[in-house]
C-alpha positions in Angstrom: 0.0 0.0 0.0 1.2 3.5 -0.8 -0.1 7.1 -0.5 -1.1 8.4 -3.9 1.0 11.3 -5.0 -1.7 12.0 -7.5 -4.5 14.5 -6.7 -7.4 12.3 -5.7 -5.9 9.7 -8.1 -5.4 12.2 -11.0 -2.2 13.5 -12.4 -3.0 17.1 -11.7 -5.8 19.3 -10.1 -7.5 22.1 -12.0 -9.4 25.0 -10.5 -10.9 28.2 -11.9 -10.7 31.2 -9.6 -13.1 34.2 -10.1 -12.1 37.3 -8.0 -14.2 40.3 -6.9 -17.7 38.9 -7.0 -20.0 41.6 -5.7 -23.7 42.4 -5.6 -22.9 45.3 -7.8 -23.1 46.4 -11.5 -21.6 49.3 -13.4 -24.0 50.7 -15.9 -25.0 53.8 -17.9 -28.6 53.2 -18.5 -29.5 51.2 -15.4 -29.6 47.8 -17.3 -27.7 44.8 -16.0 -26.0 42.9 -18.7 -23.2 40.2 -18.7 -20.6 42.8 -19.7 -21.3 45.1 -16.7 -22.5 42.6 -14.0 -20.2 42.1 -11.0 -22.6 39.6 -9.5 -25.8 41.5 -8.7 -27.5 39.7 -11.6 -26.9 36.4 -9.7 -28.3 33.7 -12.1 -30.9 35.9 -13.7 -31.6 36.0 -17.4 -29.1 38.8 -18.3 -26.5 37.9 -15.6 -22.8 37.2 -16.1 -23.2 33.8 -14.5 -25.9 32.9 -17.1 -23.5 34.0 -19.8 -20.7 31.9 -18.2 -23.0 28.9 -18.1 -24.1 29.2 -21.7 -20.7 29.9 -23.1 -18.4 27.7 -21.0 -20.0 25.5 -18.3 -22.4 23.8 -20.7 -19.4 22.8 -22.9 -17.2 21.9 -19.9 -19.5 20.7 -17.1 -16.4 19.3 -15.3 -15.2 22.8 -14.4 -15.0 23.6 -10.7 -13.4 26.4 -8.8 -13.8 29.2 -6.2 -15.5 32.6 -6.3 -13.6 35.2 -4.2 -16.1 37.5 -2.4 -15.5 40.7 -0.4 -18.1 40.2 2.3 -19.2 43.9 2.4 -19.6 46.0 -0.7 -16.5 47.0 -2.7 -15.2 50.4 -1.8 -16.1 52.2 -5.0 -16.0 55.7 -6.4 -17.2 56.8 -9.8 -16.0 59.6 -12.0 -18.3 62.1 -13.5 -18.4 60.1 -16.7 -22.0 58.9 -17.0 -21.4 55.6 -15.2 -23.5 54.7 -12.1 -23.0 51.8 -9.7 -26.0 49.6 -8.7 -25.8 48.0 -5.2 -27.8 45.3 -3.5 -27.7 43.9 0.1 -30.2 41.1 -0.5 -28.3 38.3 1.1 -31.2 35.9 1.0 -31.0 35.8 -2.8 -27.2 35.4 -2.5 -27.6 32.4 -0.2 -29.9 30.8 -2.8 -27.3 31.6 -5.6 -24.5 30.0 -3.6 -26.5 26.8 -3.4 -27.3 27.0 -7.1 -23.6 27.3 -8.2 -22.3 24.8 -5.6 -21.9 22.0 -8.2 -19.2 24.2 -9.8 -18.0 26.8 -7.3 -17.5 27.4 -3.7 -17.3 30.9 -2.2 -14.0 32.1 -0.6 -13.0 35.1 1.4 -11.6 38.2 -0.4 -11.6 40.7 2.4 -14.4 42.9 3.7 -14.4 45.8 1.3 -11.4 44.9 -1.0 -9.7 48.3 -0.2 -10.1 52.0 0.5 -9.4 55.4 -0.9 -7.0 57.5 1.2 -8.4 60.7 -0.2 -12.2 60.4 -0.7 -12.4 63.9 -2.3 -10.0 62.9 -5.1 -10.5 59.1 -5.4 -8.8 58.7 -8.8 -5.5 60.5 -8.1 -2.5 58.2 -8.6 -1.6 56.0 -5.7 -4.7 56.8 -3.7 -6.2 53.3 -3.5 -5.0 50.8 -0.8 -5.8 47.1 -0.9 -7.3 45.8 2.3 -4.5 43.7 3.6 -2.1 46.6 3.2 -3.6 48.4 6.1 -5.4 45.9 8.3 -3.8 45.2 11.7 -3.6 42.1 13.8 -5.7 43.9 16.5 -8.6 43.9 14.0 -8.6 40.2 13.5 -11.2 39.4 16.1 -13.7 41.9 14.7 -13.1 40.5 11.2 -13.5 37.0 12.4 -16.9 38.0 13.9 -17.9 39.5 10.6 -17.0 36.3 8.8 -18.9 34.1 11.2 -22.0 36.2 10.9 -21.9 36.2 7.1 -21.4 32.4 7.1 -24.6 32.1 9.1 -26.5 34.5 6.8 -25.3 32.7 3.6 -25.4 29.2 5.1 -21.9 28.5 3.9 -18.3 28.4 5.2 -15.2 30.2 4.1 -12.3 27.8 4.4 -9.8 30.1 2.7 -9.2 33.1 0.6 -7.0 35.5 -1.3 -5.4 38.9 -0.7 -7.2 41.5 -2.8 -4.7 42.4 -5.6 -2.3 39.9 -4.1 -0.9 42.8 -2.0 -0.3 42.5 1.7 1.7 43.9 4.6 4.2 42.0 6.6 1.7 41.2 9.3 -1.0 39.9 6.9 0.1 36.2 7.3 -0.5 36.6 11.0 -4.0 38.0 10.4 -4.8 35.0 8.2 -3.7 32.6 10.8 -5.7 34.5 13.5 -8.8 34.2 11.3 -8.4 30.4 11.3 -8.3 29.9 7.5 -7.1 26.5 6.2 -5.7 27.8 2.9 -4.8 31.0 1.2 -3.5 32.4 -2.1 -0.9 35.0 -1.3 0.9 35.6 -4.6 0.7 35.5 -8.4 4.4 36.1 -9.2 4.6 32.5 -10.6 1.8 33.1 -13.1 2.3 32.1 -16.7 5.9 30.9 -16.3 7.9 28.1 -14.7 8.9 28.9 -11.2 9.8 27.1 -8.0 6.6 28.5 -6.5 4.4 26.7 -9.0 4.1 24.1 -6.2 2.0 24.7 -3.1 3.7 25.7 0.2 2.8 26.5 3.8 2.9 29.5 6.1 2.0 30.4 9.7 3.6 29.8 13.0 2.7 26.1 12.8 3.4 26.1 9.0 0.0 24.5 8.5 -1.9 27.0 6.2 -1.7 25.8 2.6 -0.5 28.5 0.2 -1.9 27.6 -3.2 -0.2 29.0 -6.4 -1.8 31.1 -9.1 -0.3 29.5 -12.2 -2.2 30.8 -15.2 -4.0 34.0 -16.3 -7.4 33.3 -17.9 -6.7 35.7 -20.7 -3.5 33.9 -21.8 -4.9 32.8 -25.1 -6.4 36.1 -26.1 -4.6 37.5 -29.2 -1.9 40.1 -28.3 -3.4 43.2 -29.9 -0.8 45.6 -28.3 2.0 44.8 -30.7 3.0 47.5 -33.1 4.3 46.8 -36.6 2.9 44.7 -39.4 0.1 42.2 -38.9 2.5 39.4 -39.9 4.7 40.2 -36.9 1.7 40.1 -34.6 0.6 36.8 -36.2 3.9 35.1 -35.5 4.2 36.6 -32.0 0.8 35.2 -31.1 1.7 31.8 -32.5 4.9 31.7 -30.4 3.1 32.8 -27.2 0.4 30.1 -27.8 3.1 27.5 -28.3 5.0 28.5 -25.1 1.8 28.5 -23.1 0.8 25.1 -24.3 4.3 23.8 -23.3 3.9 25.5 -19.9 0.5 23.8 -19.3 2.1 20.5 -20.2 4.9 21.2 -17.7 2.4 21.8 -14.9 0.5 18.6 -15.9 3.6 16.4 -16.1 5.0 17.7 -12.8 1.6 16.9 -11.1 1.2 20.6 -10.1 -2.0 22.5 -9.4 -3.3 24.1 -12.6 -5.0 27.3 -11.2 -6.6 29.8 -13.6 -6.8 33.4 -12.5 -9.9 35.4 -13.6 -12.1 38.3 -12.4 -15.9 38.1 -12.1 -16.3 41.7 -13.0 -15.4 43.4 -16.2 -16.5 47.1 -16.5 -14.8 49.3 -13.9 -16.3 52.4 -12.4 -13.9 54.6 -14.5 -15.3 53.0 -17.7 -12.2 50.9 -18.3 -12.2 47.1 -18.5 -10.7 45.0 -15.7 -8.2 42.4 -17.0 -8.5 39.5 -17.0 -12.3 39.0 -16.7 -14.5 36.1 -17.7 -16.7 38.1 -20.1 -13.9 39.3 -22.3 -11.8 36.1 -21.9 -14.5 33.5 -22.8 -12.7 32.5 -26.0 -9.4 32.1 -24.2 -11.1 30.0 -21.5 -12.7 27.8 -24.1 -9.3 27.2 -25.8 -7.7 26.5 -22.4 -10.3 23.9 -21.2 -10.4 22.4 -24.7 -6.6 21.7 -24.4 -7.3 19.9 -21.1 -9.9 17.6 -22.5 -8.8 14.0 -22.3 -6.1 14.6 -19.8 -6.0 12.8 -16.4 -7.3 15.7 -14.3 -9.2 16.3 -11.1 -11.5 19.3 -11.4 -11.9 20.7 -7.9 -12.4 23.9 -5.9 -9.5 25.4 -3.9 -10.7 23.9 -0.6 -10.8 20.4 -2.0 -7.3 20.8 -3.4 -5.8 22.3 -0.3 -7.4 19.6 1.9 -5.9 16.8 -0.3 -2.4 18.2 -0.5 -2.4 18.9 3.2 -3.5 15.3 3.9 -0.9 13.9 1.7 1.8 15.9 3.4 0.7 15.1 6.9 -0.3 11.4 6.7 2.0 8.6 7.8 1.6 5.2 6.3 3.5 2.4 8.1 3.8 -1.3 7.1 3.1 -3.5 10.1 3.6 -6.9 8.4 1.4 -9.6 6.9 -0.2 -7.1 4.5 -1.3 -4.8 7.3 -0.8 -1.1 7.4 -1.5 1.8 9.8 -2.6 5.2 8.4 -2.2 8.1 10.8 -3.1 11.7 10.0 -1.2 14.5 11.8 -2.6 17.5 10.0 -5.0 20.3 11.2 -8.2 19.5 9.3 -11.0 17.6 11.1 -10.5 14.5 8.9 -7.9 13.4 6.3 -8.7 13.4 2.6 -6.4 11.0 0.8 -6.2 8.3 -1.9 -4.1 5.1 -1.4 -3.3 2.3 -3.9 -2.3 -1.3 -3.5 -2.1 -4.6 -5.5 -4.9 -6.0 -3.3 -8.5 -5.6 -4.5 -10.0 -5.2 -1.0 -9.0 -3.6 2.2 -10.4 -4.5 5.7 -10.4 -2.0 8.5 -9.2 -4.2 11.4 -11.0 -2.1 14.0 -14.4 -1.9 12.5 -14.3 -4.9 10.1 -15.5 -2.7 7.2 -14.5 -3.9 3.8 -13.4 -1.4 1.1 -13.4 -2.3 -2.5 -11.0 -0.6 -4.8 -11.2 0.7 -8.3 -8.8 -1.0 -10.8 -6.6 1.5 -12.6 -3.2 1.3 -14.3 -2.3 -2.1 -12.7 -3.3 -1.3 -9.1 -6.4 -1.0 -7.0 -7.2 2.5 -5.9 -9.1 3.6 -2.7 -10.3 7.1 -2.5 -11.0 9.1 0.7 -9.6 6.5 3.1 -9.9 7.3 6.8 -7.3 6.8 9.5 -7.0 3.3 10.9 -5.3 -0.1 10.5 -6.0 -1.9 7.2 -5.3 -5.4 6.0 -4.9 -6.2 2.3 -7.2 -9.1 1.2 
């Protein structure tokens, strides 16, 4: 018997991350459309999620991921440019929406208000905006934790992890995350779109137990590069080369059994009238190409919590051979239970304490057992 280095018995794990969901829309005429919906449309007829479903999820129903949600409204200011911001605080409808999308997405923490303007009278001056984890202090952790617990009750969900807004944080931010009790986090995107030692997950915190998941790919990576000057022929060859290198990079992540995590934003139209990049509305063709490339590969599509739970269990589980085909499995991690796959030449395992028989799934010459619990097992 051995622990499976594969993610839930798959070569690599894939997750789609959608940042900045908000019960908000940026609009000129008051209409909510996929191109300006930040989330207020929920799963309505003209919502961004309905657009995502029709143009991606129906083609690739295997997709799973995490939606990163600032629990209070975004700190937003508009210029005098004709745009208005629509807000909603109807959390009962949001709770229903979370249940509707749960086959594909979990909700994760993305701060309380995403950030703030230092000078409210001149919000759009350069350098005026601060991301939330730039200015939060450790002394505020208990109040934030209370806010999180209250929102979990209102929405009937749980936030197991999250991400720094803008991937920007102060030196004390990791201590705040630990004080908030999160199991996983996404702290950086410096490894995105290129080979890097941090393409692999890591840990942080005093006990080194919080899983730090990598952000490996930008969802707009297969959009044509329209910023190149010169002749169209040069642009054509540059786009071809970029696509070739990205496909090699994806193959590298897959062969190295690394997490394949795709960075996207839920919202597109900003309050200043510009487009947020990347965003799922403008990147739908790029996402279709990306997931099309993954079709047929040995992949586990999962949300961030599932992936973090699995890698933490693998790293913190001890499997010891006791003799006569008997093994002990001991979990020393920080989750309530372990989440792990083992494989063995034997078709059946018996839990020697309970007598329960586990039947494996035959794959690649071995019998595979998913989500095995702690205990002593005998191969039969």
